[in-house]
C-alpha positions in Angstrom: 70.8 26.1 22.8 74.2 26.9 24.5 76.6 24.0 26.3 76.4 26.3 29.3 72.7 26.1 29.3 72.8 22.3 28.9 74.9 21.8 31.7 72.5 23.9 33.9 69.8 21.7 32.9 71.7 18.6 33.6 72.8 19.5 37.0 69.7 21.2 38.0 67.8 17.9 37.1 70.4 16.1 38.7 69.5 18.1 41.9 65.6 17.2 41.7 66.5 13.6 41.2 68.9 13.5 44.4 72.1 13.5 42.4 70.7 10.1 40.6 71.8 10.3 37.0 69.1 7.8 36.2 65.5 7.4 34.7 62.9 8.3 37.5 60.8 5.4 36.2 62.9 2.6 34.9 66.0 3.4 36.5 68.3 3.0 33.6 71.8 5.2 33.3 72.4 7.0 30.0 74.4 4.3 29.1 71.8 1.6 29.3 69.4 3.5 27.3 72.2 3.8 24.8 72.7 0.4 25.1 69.1 -0.7 24.8 68.9 0.8 21.5 71.9 -0.9 20.1 74.7 1.8 20.8 77.8 2.0 22.9 78.1 5.3 24.7 80.2 6.9 21.9 77.1 6.6 19.9 78.6 3.8 17.4 76.8 0.7 17.1 77.3 -2.1 19.1 76.7 -5.0 16.3 77.2 -2.9 13.2 79.1 -5.5 11.3 76.6 -8.6 12.3 73.8 -6.7 11.1 75.5 -5.0 7.9 75.3 -1.4 9.2 77.3 1.2 7.8 78.0 4.5 8.9 75.4 4.6 11.5 75.7 6.9 14.6 73.6 8.4 17.2 74.2 11.6 16.2 72.2 13.2 19.1 73.1 11.9 22.5 70.3 13.1 24.6 68.7 10.1 25.3 67.8 11.5 29.1 65.8 14.5 29.4 66.6 16.4 32.4 63.9 19.1 31.6 61.1 17.7 33.8 60.5 17.4 37.6 63.0 14.1 37.3 65.0 12.6 34.7 63.0 10.4 32.2 64.7 8.6 29.4 64.1 7.9 25.8 62.7 4.6 26.6 59.9 5.3 28.9 58.9 8.0 26.5 58.4 5.8 23.8 56.6 3.5 26.3 54.3 6.7 27.1 54.0 7.5 23.5 52.8 4.0 22.6 50.1 4.0 25.8 48.8 7.2 24.6 48.3 6.3 21.1 46.9 3.3 22.1 44.6 5.0 24.2 45.3 3.2 27.4 45.9 6.2 30.1 42.7 5.1 32.0 44.3 1.3 32.3 47.6 2.8 33.4 45.5 4.8 36.2 43.2 1.8 37.3 46.8 -0.3 37.7 48.4 2.6 39.6 45.2 2.1 41.7 45.5 -1.3 42.2 49.2 -1.2 43.1 48.7 1.4 45.6 45.3 -0.1 47.3 44.8 -3.7 46.4 48.8 -4.8 46.7 47.7 -8.0 48.7 45.6 -8.9 45.6 48.1 -8.1 43.1 51.2 -9.6 44.8 49.6 -12.6 47.2 52.0 -14.0 49.9 54.1 -16.8 49.6 52.8 -19.9 50.6 55.3 -21.1 53.7 53.7 -24.5 54.1 51.9 -27.5 53.4 
């Protein structure tokens, strides 16, 4: 895919997200996603000397996808993959229902007095 097409995908994704260059689910920026995986923004490992890593670089910088209805990061994609592999999609839907309809049960009011 050409560089021009990648720019179009990026800016189109930003338009759909209200010009927010963050993951729709976790709100991490691309730099924060790289840091999560142990890399600086330029793709070099953060603690290479500490862990004895040599010649390791992040060769692909697409840690954020802009192709869907909203931007999604590689961390959330991995979490989704893990949930799917464990067959836990039903639990996610149940939790979503609880969050939508039973908020008071999930987040009880603060006790303001004795």
